[in-house]
Each structure stands twice: as C-alpha cells, then as structure tokens.
N, C-alpha and C positions, 0 to 999 in steps of 0.2 A: 504494500500500500504506500502511495505517495502522500506525504503530509505537507500541506502548504500553510505556513504560519505567517500571518500578515500583521504588521505593526503600523504605527502612525505614519511612517515614511511612505508606505504604499498609498494610503488614502490621500495624503498631502500631494502626491504626484499622480493621482489617478485620472484627473481631468485632462482632456486633450483639447477641449474647446475653450473659448475666451470667456472667463468668468471674473467677477470682482473678487478681491481678496477676502471679503467677508463671506463669500459664497463657497469657499473651498475649506475642506477640513484642515485645521491647523496642526502643526507638529505639537507634541506635548509641551515642549519648551516655550512655545509661543502663546500658550493659553492666556497669559496675563500681559503679553507684550505686543500683541497684534491689535493696534488701535481700532481696526475695522470691526473685529468681532466683539470688542468690549461693549458695543452698543446693545448686546443681548443681556448684559449684566443686570440692568435695571428691571428686567422682566421678572427676576427672582429676588429682588431686594438687595443685590450686591452693589455697594456704593463705590463711587470714584475714590473716596478716601481709603476704603478697604483695599482696593486694588493697588493704590500707591504704596501702602504699607507692605503688601505681599510682594510687590516688585522689589522693594528694598531688601526684604528678607531673602528672597530667592537668589539674589545676586551673591549671597554669601555661600551658596551651595553649588556643587558641580552640576546637578540636574534638578528639575522640578520634582521628580520622584523622590529624591533624597530629602528635599525640603518638606514635602507632604508627609513622608514617613516619619520625620522628626516631629512634626506637629501632631501626628496621630499618636505616636508613642508618648509624647509629653502630655497630651490631654489625659491619658489614662493614669499618669503618674501624679496628677493634681490631687492634693489631699483635701482641699476645700471643695465641697460639692458644688458651690455656686460657680467657682472658677472652672471646675471640670465641665459642668454643663455648658458654660459659655464657650469653652474651647471646642467642644463637640458640635455646638450649633454653628460655629464658624466653619468647621469642616463640612457640615451638612449643607451650608450655603454654597460652598465651593462645589460640592457634588451637584447641586441644582444648577449652578452656573455652567459646569461642564455639560450637563444634560441638555440644557436649553441651547447651548452653542452647537452641539453636535446634532440636535434635532433640527435646528434651522438650516444647517448645511445639508442635511439629508432632505429637507423639504425642497431645496433647489433641484435635486435629482428627481424627486416625486413630480415636480412641475415641469421637468424636462427643459429647464431654461437653457437657451443656446444649444439645444439638442444634446445636452450633457448626459442624459440617461441612455440615449441610443449610441453615443460615441464616447467611450472612456476606456481606460486600460483594463479595468476589471471586466467589462463586457467583452473586450477583445480576448482576454485571457480565458474566460470561461467558454467562449466560442471555440477557441483552439482545443480545449479539453473535450468539448462535445464532439468536434469533428474528428479529432485524432486519437482519442482514447475512449472508444465505445464501451469498454468494460466499466469505465467510470470508477476505477478502484483508487479513489483518493478521498482525503478528508481535509476539511478546512478548519484551521484554528485561527480565529480572528480576534485580536486583542483591541480592536477599535470599537468604539461605541456607536459609530455612525452606521447608516444603512446602505452605503454604496455597494458593498458586496451582496447584501440581501437583494437589492434590486437587480443586480447583474445576474445573480443565480436564478432569481425568479424568471427573468426575461429569457434566459438561454435554456433553462431546463423546465420551464412551464410549471413552476412550483409556487405554492402560497405558504405563508408562515403565520398560521392562526394560533399556534401553540408550540410548546417546547418539543413535543413529539415530532412536529413538522421539521424543526431544526435538526433533531437527532437522527431522524430518518434520512435526512439529506447529508449525513456525516458532517454537520456544520456545528461547530462549538464556538461560543463567545464567552471566554473565561472571565472577562471584565464586565459582563452584562451588556445591555443594549438600550438605546434610547426609546425603543418601543416595548420594553419590558417594565412592568410596574409591580409594586408591592402595596398591599392594603395595610390599614392600621392594625396595630396590636389591639386586643380587646381592652387593654389598660390605658391606651392612648386617649388624649382629650377628644371629646365629642363636641362638635360645634352645634350650637342651638340655631337651627335653620329658620326658626320663627323670627329671629332677630335679623332683619333684612341686611344690615351692614356686613354680617358674617358671610354673605354670599360673595363679597368682594374677592376677586381672584388672588390678589396679593396677600390678603388676610389669610387665605387658605394655604398659600405657599409658605408664608412665614410660620404658620402653625405646624406645617409639615417639617420645616427646618427645626423647630423647637423640639419635636418629638422623634426625629429620625434616628439618631444614635443614642441608644440607652444601653444599660447593662443587659436588658432582656433582648434576645435576638428576635428577628421577625421570621415567621415560618415561610419557607419557599412555597409551600402549598397555597399561600394566599396570593401568589403572583397572578398577573393577568398580562396577556400579550395582545397588542393591537397590530393587526396586519399592516405592513409598511404602506400598502396602497389605500388604506382607509383614510379618507380626508379628515376624519375626526382626530386623528393622531396629531395634527399640526395646529390644533386650537386647544389651548390649555383648558378653557372652560368646558369643552366637550369631553376631555379626559376626566375632568372632575365629575362630570355626570355619570361616568362609568363607575365611580366610587361613591354613589349615593349622595353626590354633591358635598361630600366631606373633603378629603384630601388624599393624596397618594405619595408614595416614595418612589423615585426612579430607581429601578433595579440596575444600578451601575456601581461598581466597586472603584473607589479612588485608585489612581495609578500609583500604588505604593510598591516599594521594593519587597516588602514582606507580604505574606498572605493575610487577608482580613475577611475570610469567608465566614467567620463566626457571627458576623452581623446578620447573615441570612442562613438560618438553620435548614439544612437539607440541600442547599445549592451544590455543595461540593460532592455529596454522595450521588447526586443525579447527573450533574453536568460534567464536573471534572473527572469523575470516575469513567464516564464514556470517553473522554479525551485520552485517558490513560490506556484504555483498550485499543484505541487507534494507534498509539505509539508502540504498543506491544506488537502490532502487525507491521510496523514501518519498515520499508526497504529503502526509501529516500525521504529526506527531510529538507524542505526549502524554507529558509528564514528570509522574509521579504520586507524590507523597510522596518526591521525589528532588531533591537539591540540585544535581546535575550539576557537581560541583567537581573530580572526579578526571580523570586523563589518559585513562582508558578511554572515557568518554562523549565527550570532546572529539575523540578519534581517530575515533570512529564518526560524529560529526557532520560531520567533514571529508569523509566519503564521499558526502554528499548531491550528487546530480547534476542533479536536476530543479529548475527555478526555482519560486519562490513556494511552497515547502514550508511549510505552516502549522505553527506551534509553539504548543501548548497547555500550560499549566502549572496543576497542581492541588496545592496544599500547604495547610498549616494555619496558616501565618504570613504576615505582610504583606511578606515578602521576595520574593514571587513576581514582582512588577513589576520589582524590581531584577534578578532572575535573567533575566527576559525581555529586558530592555534589554541586559544583558551578552552574552547569546547572540546577539541580533540584530546587535550590533556586531561580533561575531567571525565570524559566518557570513552572508555576503551573500545566500545563496539562501534563507534563512529569512524567513518573513513572520509577523507577529504574529497569533496566534489568540486564544483565550479565556484568561482568567486567573481562577482560582478559589481563593480563600483560605479556603474553608469546610471543607476537608478531603475525605478520600476518600469518605465516606458521601454527602456532598452531590454530589460529582462523579458518583457512580454513579446517584443518583436523577435527576440532570438530563441524563445522557447519552442 
C-alpha cells in the first residue's frame, strides 16, 4: 500500500489559478503573520491586540508549533484555577481562529472561484491515481484542516463525506481533524437560555463555546457531527449553530502541537488513529508531501511499519528534505531511501 501524507506545504501550493492571498490556505507559520487572513479573526472574537501579543511571543520560538505546545503545557501547569481557565480559553480562541480561517479558504474551493476547484494540484494528483493505479491501493493521511483534498477526492472518485465511515472507507484519515467536523456540548457545559433573545447572537454563542471548550473533562467523539463539504450550510456559522439546537459547537480540530493532545476528545484516537496505524502496517511506500514530520503523531505511525524496505519519498519546497530523510532513516530501520524533491508540490504532481 502507498501512503500519501500531506502537510500544510501541499495545501499552500495546491492552487494553480490566480487567487488572492486571503483565499489560499496559509502555511502554519503564517497563521498570525498573513495580514490578509487576519480579517477572519474578528468573526470569532480574536482581537488585533491579541494577535500582536502572539506575534511577539512566536518570534521567540523556532516554529509556531513549539510556541503553541509551550502555551498548552503551561496552561495545565497553572495552579490558580482562574489563570488556568483563562489560558485554556485563549487556546480555544486560537482553535476557533484556525477553524474559521481554514473554513473560509475551503469555501473558495466550494464556490469554485477562478475555476480553482476544477484546476488544482490535488485534483490533478488524484486524477493520475485514478487513471494509472486502478487497484487504488493507497491511503491518504492529511494533516491539514482544510477541505481541498476532500473536494478533489470527491470530484475524481465520485464520493461524498457525510460521516466518518465515508472517510475511513475511502482510506482517508485526518489526524488533526477537519473544518467540517464538529463536537457537541458536554452534558455539564453551560446551556444558553434561548428565550433571552440576545443569546441568539452569533458571537455570544462562539465566545460561550470558547469559554467551555477545554476543560478537564474530555468530550466524547461519539457526539461528533460531520457536515458534507458541498453542503452550503457549512459556510454560514448561524446554520451550523442550528445543527446544534441553536446552542453552540466545538470545531473538531486539534491544535498543531508537537505533542499529542487526543485526550481532549475521548474515542478519537481509538477510531481514527488506530485505522491510520493499520494503513502503515501495510505500507510499501510512504510519501511525505509538504510535511515536516516533526510531531509525535507521525512518529507513532511510522513505528507501525512492519514490512522491510519500505521506500520513503519526500517532497517539500526547501532544501531541508535531505536532512529530514536522513533523520527518519536513522530512526526507523525498515525505511529505505526513495526520491527527494525540493521543487514543491506542483513539481511532485507533474513528475508523479
């Protein structure tokens, strides 16, 4: 089985048509530094002042993932409950900001602006798989929250994604969650009094969700709901809220941390990540595309390799690919060096 692992570098370079900067998926490092996408922040109550503070903090770290991991770990070390709750709410607001940003860039593809849905590197790549590998013995591990791969897969293979089973049956795993996946409230979370008209305000419900998202009690994965990427209701927050009895929801996305944080959603790992492990146990070739492979999740998956001489291929846009290849070959004895491509996703697709 071929395993294709996609990271932010792939989505950031997926479009081949002319689009505005705010219409393209950002690299992780640009989440707070892309002036165009910052316009989405106000939709979830993230202020300009918050962003300026975060930018100054991030500059002290090598990556945004390191900064977020430090904030996550520090929050749980807070001894004062009020400070701990405040720290976790800030992280929840960041999660909502990432969610709305990647939802909006996904909406661009849903609307097929500048023909970007019909003509992009993901679409071309899956068309090649469809035409040249009829046995379709491959799996997709997508660490992106956006829906660019979802749309490309749907269009090429004629599939819909109404539920998790649809994803799993397509050998498609999203270990960090997805912008069209949602969680319902815990039974102990605040219930809004819908007879009070002002509590119908969209932002009131978003900030209420932020207040309650990260707690000591996990949320059951069984409470999740998936909205099909082609459902127009997905792109209007008020319509999503109606799906949750006009209360509020939590986006089922995991912050891009170096460490695993699956404890937040009980049952996610056993259903989603376990299936990904099964794919890696069958792997004959692994492709890392626009992905740095620095977090614990991918390292755990690579530990599942069982067959000898599994070829590892790396496609990135930087000259760090050779160093990544060497590092992974040293860690995993069953891996064997395959191709290295530093020319980016578009070049990888054209040469595949």
